[in-house]
Each structure stands twice: as structure tokens, then as C-alpha cells.
SEGUBA-890458 format. One record per residue: x, y, z of N, C-alpha, C, O in turn. Coordinates in steps of 0.1 Angstrom, whole numbers, plus 2048, in hexadecimal, padded with zeros to 3 digits. Layout:
BEGIN
XYZXYZXYZXYZ/...
END
This chain:
BEGIN
3E61543FA3E315F4023E115A40F3D8151411/3E915E41A3E51594293DD15F42B3DA169425/3D41594363C61624403CD16A4483D516344F/3CE17844B3D317F44F3CE17F45C3C718945E/3CE1774663C91754733C91824813C118448A/3D818847B3DE18B4893D419B4843CF1A248D/3D219D4773D01AC4733BD1AB4783B71B447F/3B819F4733AB19D4803AA19E4883A01A448C/3B31974903B519749D3B61AC4A13AF1B34A8/3BD1AE49C3BE1BE4A03B11C24A13AC1C64AC/3A81C24923A01CA4923951C449C38E1CD4A2/3931BB49E3881B14A938C1B94B63841BF4BD/39A1B94B939D1BC4C83931CE4CB38B1D14D3/39C1D74BC3941E34C23831E24C237C1EA4C8/37E1D84B836F1D94BD36B1D64C735F1D94CA/3741CC4D13711C84E13711D54E836A1D54F2/3761DD4E537B1EC4EA36F1F54E93691FC4F2/36C1F44DD35F1FD4DE3531F24E234A1F84E9/34F1E84E23481DF4EC3461E14F933B1E04FE/3531E55023561E450C3521F651234D1FB51D/3561FD50535120C50E33E20C50C338214513/3392055053282075063271FE51232220451C/32A1F15153281EF52232D1F752B3261F7535/3351FF52D33B20C53232D21553332C21D53C/32421252A31722152B30D21753730721C540/30C20B53430420753D3062055492FC203551/31720454E31C20455A31921655D318218569/31821D55831722B55A30B23055F30B239568/2FC22855B2F022755D2E922056A2DD22156F/2F821856C2F620C5782F92155862F3213590/30622058330A22558D2FD2315902F923259B/2F82395882F02425872E123B58A2D924358F/2DF2345882CE22C58F2D222959B2C922D5A2/2E02215A52DF2215B12E22305B62DC2375BF/2EB2335AF2EB2435B82DC2475BD2D92495C9/2D52495B42C32545B42B82465BC2AF2475C4/2BD23D5B72B22305BE2B822E5CD2B022F5D7/2C722C5CC2C522B5DE2C62185DF2C72155EA/2C720E5D52CA2055D52D82005DF2E020A5DF/2DC1F65E72E41F65EF2E81EC5E62F41EC5E6/2E51E25DE2EC1D55D62F41D95C62ED1D85BC/3001DD5C53041DF5BE30D1D65B63171DA5B1/3081C75B430D1BE5AE30B1C259D3141C1595/3011C559C3031CB58A30B1D35863111D157C/3101E259131B1E658B3291DD58E3321E3588/32C1D45923361CE5923371C75893411C8581/32A1BD5873281B757A32D1BF56B3341B8563/32B1CB5693281D156033C1D855F3441D6556/33E1DD56934D1E056D3561D256935F1D5561/3561C656D35A1B95673591B955C3641B5557/34E1BD55134E1BB5403561C053C35C1BB533/35A1CC54235E1DB53B36E1D353D3751D2533/3731CE5493811CD54B3801C15423891C2539/37B1B754237A1A853B37D1AD52B3871A8524/3761B65283761B651637F1C45153811C750A/3851CB51D3951D251B39D1C95173A21C850B/39F1C05233A91B45243A71AB5163B11A6511/39D1A951339E19E5053A31A64FD3AE1A54F9/3991B34F839D1BE4EE3AC1BE4ED3B11BB4E2/3B31C34F93C11C64FA3CF1B74F23D91B64EC/3C51AE4F93CD1A14F63CF19F4E73D919D4E1/3C01A04E03C11A04CF3C61AC4CB3C91AB4BF/3C71B54D03CF1C34CA3DC1BF4C63E21C24BC/3DF1B74D33F11B64D93F61AA4CD4001AA4C6/3EC1A24CF3EE19A4C23EF19C4B43F71964AD/3E31A64B13E61AD4A23ED1B74A33E91C049C/3F81BA4AB4011C64A74061C849E4081BD499/40C1D24974121D248B40C1DA4864011DF48A/4131DE47940D1EA46A3FA1E346A3F91D746B/3F01EA4693E61E54623E21E64593E01F1453/3E11DB4553DA1DA4403C91D84403C01D2448/3CA1DD4373B81DA4303B61CB42F3BD1C242B/3AC1CD4353A11BF43639E1BC4293981C4422/3A31AD42539D1A241B39319F41F38E1A042B/38C19941337E19041237F187420375186428/38A18042238717842838A17B438387174442/38E18443739318D44638819244938418F455/3811994433741A344636A19944A36219C453/36918744435C18244835F17A45335617345A/37317B45537217446536F17F47036C17D47C/37118946A37219847736319747635F192481/35819946E34A19647034518A47C34018C487/34A17E47634417247F34B17448F345174499/35817548E35C17749C3531804A734D17E4B1/35418D49C3521954A83411954AC33D19C4B5/33B18F4A632C1894A932F1804B732B1844C2/3361734B333B1684BB34116D4C933F16B4D5/34A1744C23501794D23491874D734818A4E3/34518C4D133A19A4D73331934DE33019A4E8/32C1864DE3201824E532617D4F13201814FB/3301764F533717550133B18350A336185515/34218C50534319650A33519D5103341A051C/32C19E50831D19F50A31719651430D19851C/31D18E51331518152331A18453231418253D/32618852E32C18B53A32719454532A191551/32019E5433151A554F30C19D5563081A0561/30819454E2FB18855330018055B2FA17C565/30F17B55531417055E31C17356B31E16C575/32117F56832B17F57631B18C57E320192587/31318E57C30919358430518758A307185596/2FF17E5832F916F58A3061695963041615A0/30E16D59231916359D31C16B5A93201675B4/31717A5A43191815B630F1825BC30E18A5C5/3021785B72F317B5B82F016E5BE2E616B5B9/2F51625C82F21565C62E71515D12E71475D8/2E21565CF2D21585D52C41545CE2C31515C2/2BB1535D52AD14D5CB2AC1535C12A814B5B8/2AD1605BD2A91645B02AF1635A52AB16659A/2BB15E5A72C415559A2BC14D5912BB14D585/2B714659C2AD13958D2A114258829A13E57F/2A014E58D29615158529715957828F15B570/2A415D5782A816456A2B41585612B815B556/2B914B5682BC14255E2CD14655B2D3140552/2D414F5612DD15155F2E91495662F514C566/2E313F56B2EC1365702F813156B302132571/2F912B55D30012C55430813054D30C134558/30F13354531613953B30C13652C30913E523/30A12C52D30312B5202F512E5212EE12A518/2ED13552A2E313952B2E314A5262DB151520/2F414F52C2F815D52C2F91625202F416C51C/3031555193061595082F91575012F715E4F7/2F314F5042E214C4FE2DC15C4FC2D91604F0/2DA1615062D416B50A2DE1785002D917E4F6/2EA1795042EF1824FB2F11824EC2F318C4E5/2F11744EB2EE1744DB2DE1764D52DB17B4CA/2D81724DD2CB1774D92C91854D82BE1884D3/2D31934DC2CF19C4E22D71A34D32D01A64C9/2E31A34D32EC1A64CA2E419F4BC2E41A74B3/2DF1934B82D81944AD2CE1954A82CA18F49E/2C71A24B32BB1A44B22B01984B42A419A4AF/2B218E4BA2A71854B829D1864C42911844C2/2A118A4D22981874E028F17D4E22841804E7/2931724E02941674E629D1674F52A91684F6/2951654FE29D16450B29A15B51329215250F/2A015C5212A214E52929C15553629614E53E/29C15F53729816454428916454528216953D/28515E55027515655527216555D26616955C/27A16B56327217956927C18456828618356E/27A18D56127F19855C2801A45662881AD567/2761A156E2761AB57A2841A95862881B158E/28B19A58329319658C2A119F5882AA19F590/2A21A657C2AF1AB5772B11B757B2A61BD579/2BC1C15802BB1CC5812BB1D55722BD1D1567/2B71E05772B11EB5692C01EC55E2BF1ED552/2CC1EB5662D61ED55F2DC1E25542E31E354B/2D61D95582D91CD54F2CE1C554A2CE1B9547/2C11D154B2B61CF53F2BC1D95332BF1D7528/2BD1E653C2C51EB5322D21E75262D11E951A/2D91E352A2E11D95272DD1D051B2E31CF511/2D21CA51E2CE1C15162C51C650A2C01BF501/2C21D450D2BC1DC5012C51DE4F72C31DB4EC/2D01E44FE2DC1E74F62E01DB4EF2E01DB4E2/2E41D34F52E61C74EA2E01C94DC2E71CB4D2/2D21C84DE2CD1C94D22CE1D74CB2D11D74BF/2CC1DE4D02D01EF4CB2DD1EB4C32DD1EB4B7/2E51E74C92F71E64C22F11DB4B72F11DF4AB/2EF1D14B92EB1CA4AC2E41CE4A12E91CD495/2D91D34A22CF1D749A2D61DC48B2D31D6481/2E01E848C2EA1E94802F31E34802FB1E4477/2F61DB4893061D348B30C1DF4923091EB492/3181D74983201D94A132D1DC49C3361E24A2/32D1D648C3361D74853361E047C33F1E4474/3281E647D3261F44733281FB47C328207478/3291F948B32920649433620949533A214498/3411F849134E1FB49035320248435E209485/34E20147A35220646B35021446D35821C468/34421947633E22747534B23147E34E23C47A/35022B48A35423549136622C48F36D22E498/36A226487377225484379222478374219473/38122A47338122B46539222646039722B457/39821B4683A22144673A520C45E3AF209458/39520745E3921FC4513981F944439D1F043D/39320D44539520E43138D20542B38220142E/39720341F38B1FD4183851EF41B37A1EC417/38B1EA4213871E04273791E34313711D9433/3771EC43536C1F043C35D1EA4343531E4438/3611EF4253561EB41D3511DC41C3451D941F/35B1D34193581C641934F1C44273451BD428/3541CA4333501C64423401CA4413371C4446/33E1D443A32B1DE43A3281D443031C1D4430/32C1CC4263251C641E3221B542131C1AE41A/3291B042E3271A543131F1A343C31719B43D/3221AE4473151AE45030A1B84503031B845B/3051C24462FA1C74432F21BE43B2F71BA431/2E41B843F2DD1B14402D81B64332D61C2430/2D41A64292CA1A941F2D71AB4122E21AF414/2D21A84072DE1A63FC2E21B33F12EA1B33E7/2D91BD3F52E01C83EC2DA1D53F82D11DC3F9/2E51D33FE2E51E64042E21F13FD2E91F53F4/2D41FA4012D42033F62DC2104022DE21040E/2DF21B3F52E62253FB2F622A3FC2FB2353FD/2FA21E3FA30821A3FD3122283F531222C3E9/31A22C40132023A3F93302313F83352273FD/3352383EF3462393ED34D2343F83522293F8/34C23F40435123E41234B23141933F23241A/34F22741F342221423341225431336227437/34B22743734C22F44633D23C44433323C44B/33F24543B33724B43932824643A32124B442/32423C43231A23743331722F43E30B22D43E/31B22944831B22545031B22C45C31A227467/31E23C45A31D24546730C24946330424746D/30824D4582FE2514532F12484562E624E45B/2F223C4542EC2314592EB2314682E022C46B/2F12344712F523447D2EC2414832E423F48C/2ED24C47F2E92564802DC25647C2D525C484/2D62534752C724C4722C124747D2B924D485/2C723A47D2C62344872C22394982B723649E/2C823E49C2CB24B4A62C02574A82BD25E4B2/2BC2564992B12624982A425C49E29C2624A5/2A424E49B29724A4982952444A628A2414AA/2A22404AE2A023C4BC29D24B4C22932484C7/29E2564C429D2604CA28C2654CB2852684D5/28A2624BD27B2644B827325B4BD26725F4BE/27724C4C126E2454C426E2444D726323F4DA/2742464DE27924E4EC26F2574F12682574FB/2722624E426726C4E925A26A4E825126C4F1/2562644D824725E4DA2442544E523A2544ED/24B24D4E62442434F324724B4FC242246506/24E25750224B25E51023E26551123726751A/23E26A5022302704FF22526B50321D272509/22225D50221A25350121925051320F24B518/22125451822025052922824752C227245538/23123F52623E23552924923D52E24F246528/24B23753C25A23F54326423F53B266235534/26D24953C27B24853228123A532283235527/28523454028A22853B28621A53128C214529/27A21A53627021152B27421551D27A20F515/26E22251D27022551127B22150827921B4FE/28A22650E29622450D29821750629C2154FA/29620D5102981FF50C28E1FA4FE2921F44F4/27F1FD5002781F84F82791FE4EA2761F74E0/27D20A4E72842114DC28E2094DB28B2034D0/2992054DE2A21FE4DC29D1F24D52A21F04C9/2961EB4D828F1DD4D32881DD4CB2871D44C4/2841E54CA27B1EE4BE2831EF4B02811E84A6/28B1F84B22912014A629A1F74A429B1F8498/2A51E94A92A91E04A72A11D14A42A61C74A0/2941D54A628B1C749E28F1BD4A828F1B14A3/2931BE4B52971B14BF28D1AE4C72881A24C6/2871B84D127B1B24D727C1AF4E52741A84EA/2891B54EE28C1AD4FA2861BC50728B1C7507/27C1B950D2741C451527A1C55222841BF526/2721CD5282721CE5382691C75412691C754D/25F1C053A2571BE5412551AE53D25B1AA533/24D1A654324F19B54224019653724118B530/23519D53622E19E52D2321A651F22D1A7514/2371A852123E1B35112371BB5122331BF51D/2341C050622A1D15022211CF50B21D1D6514/21E1C150820D1C050E20B1C151B2021BB520/2121C852221A1CF52F2101DA5332081DB53D/2151E452220D1F55232021F05192011E950F/1F71F95241ED1F551E1E42015141D8201510/1EE2095121F121450C1EC2145001F620F4F9/1E02174F71E12144E81EE21C4E11F52174D8/1EE2284E51F42304DF20622E4DE20F2324D7/2052264E92152204EA2142174DE21A2194D4/20A20A4DF20B1FF4D420F2074C62172044BD/2072114C72072134B821621F4B52192234AA/21B2224BE2282254BC23121E4B92382214AF/2332124C023D2084BD23A2014AE2421FC4A7/22B2024AD2291F949F2302014962391FC48E/22C20F49622F21748924221948B24921E482/24721749625921649625E20549326A203491/2592004922561EF4902551EF48025C1E747A/24D1F847A24D1FA46C2561FE46525C1F945B/25720946B26721446727520A46227D20A459/2731FF47427F1FC4742881EE46B2941EB46B/2791EA4642761E245A27A1E144A27C1D9441/27C1F144C27F1F943E2891F943B2901FA445/2911F64302A01FB42D2A320843029E21342D/2B12024392B321443F2BB21D42F2BD22942E/2BD2144242C221E41C2B72274122BB23140B/2AA22241429E2284112A02394172A1243410/2A02384272A324342F2AF24A4272AD255421/2B82464272C324F4212BE2564142C226140F/2B824F4102B42563FF2AA25D4032A62653FB/2A525E40E2982684112A127741529C281412/2AB27741B2B427E41C2B82884162BA293419/2B92814092BA2883FD2B028A3F12B228B3E5/2A528A3F929728B3F52942873E528F28C3DB/29C2743EB29526C3DC2882683DD28625C3DD/27C2703DD27226B3E426D25D3D92692523DB/2702633CF2662593C526C24B3C42652413C4/27824D3C328023E3C527E2373D128222B3D1/27823B3DD2772333E82672323E72632273EC/2602383E324F2373E024C2273D424321E3D3/25922A3CD25A21E3C02612113C12612073B9/2682133D426E2063D32671FB3D425D1FA3DB/26B1F33CE2611E33CF2651DB3DA2611D03D8/2691DC3E226C1D43EF2661DF3F92611D9403/2651E93FA25B1F140224F1EF3FD2481EF407/2471ED3F323C1EB3F02381DD3F522E1DA3FC/2431D53EF23C1C53F723C1C54062331C140E/2471CA4082451C741B2361CE41D22D1C7422/2341DA41A2271DE4222201D741C2191D2424/21D1D44102101CC40C20E1BD4152021B9417/21C1B641921C1A841F2181AE42C2111A7433/21C1B84312171BB43E2061BC4411FE1B844B/2031C54341F21C94371EC1BB4321E51B643A/1ED1B54261E41A84281E719E4311E0194432/1F31A043B1F21974451EB1974541E918E45D/1E91A74521DE1AA45E1D51A94591CC1A5460/1D11AC44B1BE1A344C1BB19844B1B019244A/1C519644B1C318244A1C017E4591B617945E/1CD1824601CD1824711BE1864751B517F479/1BE1904721B319B47A1A419547419A19447B/1A419146A19618B46419717B46B18C17546E/19E17746C1A216347119D169484195162489/1A217348B19E17449919017C49718C1804A2/18C17E49317D18649117517C49216E17849C/17617748516E16948416F15E48E166157490/17A15C49417A15349D1781594AD1771534B8/1781624AC17416D4BC17D1604C61771584CD/1881614C419115A4CC19A1624CE1A215D4D6/19C1704CA1AB1774D01AC17C4DF1A41844E5/1B81744E61B51774F21C317E4F41CD1784F2/1C118C4FB1CB1994FD1D71895071D517E50C/1E11915061F018C50F1EB18951F1EA194524/1E91825251E91815341DA17F5391D6180544/1D317C52D1C317B52D1BB17552D1C2177523/1B116E52D1A916652C199168528190160529/19717752118C17851B18E17E50E19818350B/18417D5061811804F518318F4F517B1954FC/18D1954F01911A24F21831AA4E417B1A54DC/1861B84E717D1C24E31801BF4D11861B44CE/17B1C64C717D1C24BB1871CD4B718F1C94AF/1881DB4BC1911E64B81A21DD4BF1AC1DC4B8/1A01D64CF1AD1CF4CD1B31C54C91BF1C24CB/1A51BD4C11AA1B24B91B31BA4AF1BF1B94AE/1AC1C04A91B41C849D1C11CD49F1CA1C8498/1C21D74A81CF1D94B11DA1CC4B21E51CD4AC/1D81C44B71E01B94BB1E11B04AE1EA1A84AA/1D81B44A81DC1A94971E71B14901F01AC489/1E31BE4921EE1C84872001C748F20B1C9489/1FD1C349C20E1CA4A72121BD4A321C1BC49B/20A1B24A720F1A54A421519D49621E194497/2101A248C2131A247D21F1A947E2291A247E/2211BB47F22C1C047B2361B94842421B9481/2311B24912401B249C2451A64972511A5498/23A19948F24319248B24A19047D25418A47A/24019947324919C4672551A446725D1A445D/2581AC4722651B847426D1B347B2771B947F/26C1A347F27019D48A2771A049728219D49D/26D1A849926F1AF4A72681A74AF2731A64B5/25E19F4B725A1954BD25519C4CB2581954D5/24D1A94CE2491B04D323C1A74D62381A04CC/2341A84E12291A34DF21C1A94EA21D1AC4F6/2161A94E620A1B14EB1FA1A64ED1EF1A84F3/1FE19C4E81F418F4E81F91814EA2041804E6/1F31774EF1F416A4EC1F61654DD1EE15B4DC/1FA1664D41F41614C81F61514C51F014B4BD/1FD14E4CD1FD13C4CF1EE1374D01EA12C4CB/1E61404D71DA1394DD1D013C4CF1C51374CE/1D51454C41CA1484B41CD13C4B01D51334B1/1C013E4A71C012D49D1C912D4911CE13648B/1CA11F48D1D311D4851D612547A1E2125476/1CB12E4731CF1374661DC1424671E514545F/1D51474751DC15447D1EB1534821F315B483/1EC1444861F914248A20313C47E20F13D480/1FE13647020113446320914245E21514345B/20014945F20215745B21015F46221816745D/21015B46B21A16247522715946F23115F46D/22814C46D22F14146D23714445F24214045B/23014A45923315044723E15944A24A157448/23716744F23C17145324D17045D25617745C/24C16546725816146A26415F461270163463/25F15845726C15B44926D16344027816643A/26216843E26217543426E17C43D27A17C43B/26818244626C18F44E26F19A44826919B43D/2791A744C2761B544927E1B44372801AB42F/2821C24372881C542C2941C442D2981C6439/29E1C04252AD1C64202B01D24222AB1DC41E/2BC1D042C2C11DB42E2BA1E44392BB1F043A/2B31DA4422AE1E04502B21D84582BA1CF456/2AA1DB4672B01CF4722AB1C44762AD1BC47E/29E1C54692991B847029E1AB4682A41AB45E/2991A046E29E19146929618D45F28E195459/29717F45D28F17A4522971784442A217E442/29116E43B29C17242F29817F42829E18241E/29018542B28E195425287192418287188411/27E1A14172751A14102781A040327119A3FB/2841A63FF2861A83F028A1993EF2841923E7/2941923F62961813F028917A3EF2881713E7/27D17F3F72731783F226E17D3E52671753DE/26F1883E126C18C3D12721853C626D1823BB/27D1833CD28717F3C12831713BC28116E3B0/2821693C82821583C52741593C127114F3BA/26A1623C325E15C3BD25E1603AD2581593A5/26516D3AA26516D39D26C16439226A160387/27616339C27C155391279149395281141393/26D14639A26313C39725913E38D256136384/25514939124B14B38525114A37524C14336C/25E15337626015136A264143364261140358/26C13936E26E12C36A26112536926311B362/25612536C24612036A24712535A24711E350/24913335C24313C34B24A13034224312B339/25712C34426412733B25E11533726110E32E/25311434124E10533D24610432E2460FC325/23F11133123310D32823411A31A22C11D310/24112131E24512E31325312A31225A13131A/25912330D26411D30F26B12830627712B309/26412E2FC2701392F32701412F827714A2F4/26714530626715630C27215631527115031F/27C15D31228416731F28217132428417C320/27E16B33327617933C28317F34228A177348/28618B34129119134C28819135827D196357/29018C36528A18E37528D19C37729919E376/2861A63792851B13822821B438D2781AD390/2861BC3972811C43A22801D03A028A1D63A0/2731D639D2761E539827B1E338D2781D9386/2831EC38A28C1EA37B2981E637D29E1E4373/29E1E43892A71DD38C2A81CE3822A11C6389/2AD1C73782B51BC3752B71B237D2C21B4382/2B21A73812BA19F38C2C41973862C018E37F/2D11973882DA18E3802DC1823822DC18138E/2DF17837D2E316937F2E516738C2DE160392/2F116D3922F716D39D2EF16F3A92F01683B3/2E71793A92E117F3B32D31713B62CE16C3C0/2D016E3A42C11663A72CA1593AE2C41543B8/2D41543AC2DC1483B12DE14A3BD2DB13F3C3/2E41563C72E41533D32D81563DB2D71533E7/2CE15E3D12C115E3DB2BB1513DE2BA14C3E9/2B814B3D22B413B3D52BC1303DF2B61283E5/2CA1323DF2D312C3EA2D31313F52D512A3FF/2D013F3F82CB1444082BE13C40A2BC134414/2B31404002A91374072AB12A40A2A8127416/2AD1224032B01154012B91104102B6106417/2C411A4132CB1154212C011942A2B911042F/2BC12542B2B41274352AC11B4382AD116443/2A311442D29A10A42F2A00FF43529A0F843D/2AF0FB42F2B50EE43A2B70F54442B00F044C/2BF10144A2C11034532B810045F2B90FB46A/2AC1064572A210446429B0F54652950F246F/29D0EE45B2980DD45E2A30D846829F0D1471/2AF0DA4682BA0D546C2BA0DB47B2BE0D4485/2B60E747E2B40F048C2AA0E84912AD0E449C/29F0E548B2910DE4912990CE49129A0CB49D/29C0C648B2A50BB48E2AB0BD49D2AA0B74A8/2B40C84992BC0C64A82B40C84B62B60C14C0/2AD0CF4B62A50D24C429A0C54C42980C24D0/2950C04BD28F0B74C02960A94C82920A24D1/2A40A74BF2AF0A34C72AF0A04D42AE0954DA/2B20AE4D72BE0AF4E52B00B24EE2B30B34F9/2A30B44EB2990B84F22920AB4F22880AC4F9/29409E4EB28B0924E928708C4F727C0894FA/29308C4FE28D08651128109251627A08E520/27D09E5112750A751626A0A750E2620B0510/26809F50425D09C4FE2570AC4F324C0B04F1/2670B14EF25E0BD4E92570BB4E025A0B14DA/24E0C44DB2470C14CD24B0C44C52560C94C7/2460C54B824F0CD4A92450D84A82490E24A2/2390D84AD23D0E94AA2440F14B024B0FA4AA/2430EF4C024F0F74C725D0F94C12621044C0/2630EA4BD2720EA4B426F0F14AC2760FB4AB/2650F04A12640F849726610549526C10A48B/26010B49E25D11A4A026A11D4A826E1294A8/2711164AE27D11F4B928611C4AD28F1244B0/2881174A329411349829111E49029912748F/28512048A28112E48427F13D48B280149487/27D13849427E1464A028D14949F290152497/2971434A42A41474A62AA14A49B2B3152499/2A61414922B11454802AD15047C2B4159478/29F15147E29815B47B29B16D48029A17747A/2A016848E29E17449729617A496295185492/28917049C27C1774A227E1764B027E1814B5/27F16C4B928016C4C42701604C92721544C8/2651664CE25E15D4CD2581534C32581584B8/25314B4C225113E4BE23C1394BC2331404B9/23B12E4BE22E1264C423011D4CC23C1184CD/2261194D32271104E02301124EB23011D4F1/2391094EE24110D4F62491174FA24F119505/24911E4F02551294EA2481364E524B1414DF/23F1324E823713C4E523314E4EE2371524F8/22D1544E722B1624ED22E1644FF23216E505/22C15B50122E15B51323515251723314D522/24014F50F24514451525514851425A15350F/25C13E51826B14451427313951026C13150A/28013751128A12E50C29312751929C11F518/28F12C5232971295312981155312A110E534/29111252F28D10252E2920F95262900ED526/29A10151E2A00FB50F2AE0F451A2B20F8525/2B10EA5132BF0E45192CC0EA5112CB0ED505/2D70EA5192E40F15152E60EF5042E80F74FC/2E40E35032E80DE4F42DD0E64EA2E00EC4DF/2D30E54F02CC0ED4E22CA0FE4E42C41074DD/2D01004F12D310E4EF2DE1144E82DF1204E5/2E610B4E62F610E4DE2F010D4CD2F41144C4/2E51024CD2E21024BD2DC1114BA2DE1184B0/2D51124C52CB1214BE2D712E4C02D51384BA/2E212D4C72EC1374C82F31384B82F61424B1/2F41294B42F812A4A72EE1334982F113C490/2DF12B49B2D712F4962D913C4922DC140486/2D714549F2D715549E2E115D4972DD16548F/2F115B49B2F71634912F415D4812F6164477/2EF14C47F2ED14846E2E31544672E315945B/2D91564732D215D46D2D416F46E2CD176466/2DA1744732DE17F4772E818546B2E8191466/2EF17E4672FC1814612F91774542FF16D450/2EF17B44E2E81724432F216243F2F615F434/2F415D4492F815044730614C44130F145446/30715143931814F42F31F15543A32514C440/32116044032C16444532F15C45333915E45A/32815545432B14946132F13945A33713045E/32413C44F32812A44B33612A44233912043C/33B13344134C13643935612F44135E12743D/35313544E35C12F45A35C11D45936711945E/35511645535810845735C10344B3620F844B/35910B43D36510843137410543537B10E43A/37A0F74333880F84343920FE42739E0FA425/38B10641F39310B41438E11A41738F12340F/38B11C42038C12D42639712F42F39F13942F/3971244363A612643C3B51244333C0127437/3B31214283BC11B4213C812741C3C513341D/3D51224173DB12A4143DC1304023E31283FB/3D81383FF3D213B3F03DF13B3E73DE13C3DB/
END
């Protein structure tokens, strides 16, 4: 059976229309902001308007190519649509940065590194995949409309632009279920309903409700509305783009930090559990094995990091040089553990200055990640649980060969296919991490990049975290990398966000063959 490229192109074109409309929201804010702030420079308005035009033209061409009777998407078409939507979507999302930079040929251009399309694409891909790695060296040089657009790319990528597409456009029919299953992070999205459009809409309503709640909470804590909106989008999407160079550390309010901690924790929970809560299924939520493990890992890691910092007396707040009080040490330890495990990447402390054990704990959390079905990245807690139970079962088989132990997560029996796919995924992440590290070491060999920088940059982009250690630490950025290294990381980011196989299948010759 032929791969229906025309039908895929048609749906991809419709998705470009949706993305262009969302750019229009940022352009509307730019016009409002300029009208009330009285700024003479309208380069950002022109850049966003040009992006809308580009998106509409690209979308129109794709719809024209795919004109004709709409058909249900098959498995291969759904895979291609998901992969292409992120890769092409990042091109459209990058255009506001590039056009704005071309309209501002002054000294400020060097401060934000948007002078090349590779840098702009890196920033856009980092936003859509909720990675939060940035090439911007001075965030203050960007107009507020572009800061809002950066935050919006996070928010759109949080539950997925494809899921948004399925929610608002029911044209995919049964094919929409295939798209959702491919795009939704984690092995087993919970709470799926017979009509996948209804599921997508409900998840987005939950997402929107949490967004409104956090904006209100941050506003009550003293943050202005613009910063509250941008940081809320970065929090719930577990992205990490901030409006300040010092990230969340720029807000000295403990109340603000605690609000962001709470919502990062909520964002890292399987959104299907919220769907169950709406149906008053409290017991099933409280008994959820992944939720318990997620919270337990977070608690244990916080205790380890806090004890290490208190014993060493070396905790330093971001931007400071003096040891912090005990209360601040505990708060920042909790904040960084939650931020790294949920793969948000916000920072309140320069954890690169912490001791070995604390940094090693954070590095492990980078790979564990959040829950399946959440907006977070990483391997996912449920996969770690499955892999650990499979390994323990195999160990038991060595000394008790006659015992056949059924592997369970809660009351659910893990079938052989899920065991195999889970172990394959974990192994693939390890291989891609090693390849990414090697490529970064190779491309940056003349600059003498160290193994810690290369390894954590690979881990941070593959697991969609943002900050790493050493030259990509909490107070650093990715602007200094060469173009080749940035392209490698632009590949790693969607591989991690789309659960890897949705991208890797495109490199298989059999995928494109007629069946």
C-alpha cells in the first residue's frame, strides 16, 4: 500500500494554519504593548506579521498539494504527520526571531545570537520540545512580544501541537487516535476515551485550567501579569524559558518559588490522572504506582541533595557568592530537584557549584524524568519501574529457575511486548546519549570542550531539560556551540520529545516502500 503523502501534506498544511493563528496572538500582544508603551521600534510587529504570512503561504501550498477527498490517516501517515509537524513547525516558530534580527542590524544582534537561522531554529525547537536550552545571551535585549512567543512555544509543545490539532480539528477521524498515541509522551496514556477528540479537548481544558490557576497564584504573590503568564507557560509545559537572565532566581520571593514548585510537580504527573479525578476516581489515583514512585523519588532526591549541601556548607544562590541560610538551602534543593526531575529547567541556584553527590543525583534525575502522560521529558518513571522489575525478575530466575514471576505495575500485568519495548527504549536512550556526547566532543574538539559539558549537553537536550553542567550549567547558555553541534542537539530534542521512534522510523527504507 502506498504512503499517502498528499493526505499527510493536507493535514500538515492545516496544522500550519493553526500555528500561524497562534503567532497572530503574539502579534496582537505586540500591537497592544506598543500602543500602551509607546515604543517607536515596531520590528517585532513586522517580524510576527511576516511569520503569519509565511505560515499561511506554506500551509496553503501544502493544502493545495493535498487537495482532493480526505482519507483516514493510516499508521505510517500518522507517524509522518507527527514528525513533520514538529520539524516544520519549528521552522515557522523560528521565523519571528530571524526576521526580527534581520530588521535590527545593530549592536544588540550579537547579544541574542539570532543572526543565523541555525540559532533561531535551535531556539524554536527548544521551545516546542519544552527543552528550554537557549542561545540568548542577554534576554533583556528581546522585545516582550518575542519573550511571549518563546513562552508560547513551550505552552504549545507541552501537551503537543499535534494534540491541539486533534482537539480543534476533528477531520482526522480514527486517524486522530493514531496521531495522539504517537505524540502523547509515555508508553500508556491513561484516561483515553472512545472519541480521541474528546480526550484531547479534556486534556487541553485541564491544561488551560492549571494555566489560569498558576497565573492567578503568581500574581497574588507579587509577580506582574506578563512575567506570570510567561513563567506559567514555562512551568506547566516543563519548559524553563524565563524572562530574566537569572531565571526564577531573579524573583526573591519564597512564595513565588513555592508556587512554581507546586505547579512543576503537578505538570510532571500523568494528566490522565486528572481526568480520573474529574470522574471522582480518587482511590485509583492514590493507588497509582507511577504517581507514588514519582513522588517518592522526588522526596528521596531532595533529602539527599539537602543533606549534602548542609554538610558541605557550600550552597550558593544563583548570582551570589556567599553560603545561603539553612532555609534557603532546603528551598533551593527542593526547587532544583523538582525542576530537573520534571525536566522544567528553571533555576534558583547555581547547582554546578554544588558537590559531586548533589550533582550526580541531579544527573540521574535528568534521565528518570517525569510521569508518562505528563508534559515532562526523560525516560519516564513508569519505564524505570518496569525496567527495574524486569531486571529483578531476571535476577531471581538465576537462583530460582523454577519460579515464574509475573511482572506487575500495581495490579496491571506487564505483557512481554511492553517489557521488550521498554527495555529497547531505555537502551536506545543510552545509545543516543553516547552518540550525542561523541558528536559534540568531535565537533567542538578545537574549542577543547570537556566531557562533562558534552555529556550533560547531550543528556539535557535528549531528555528535554535545558541546563546541564559545566559550560551549559545553570548560569550558562548554548550560544557558544558551533552550528554543527547545534544541529545535533536540534535532532536530539525532538527524538526525546516524540519518544524517539516516531522520528527514527523516517530513516528506515522500509517505511517508505510500497507494501
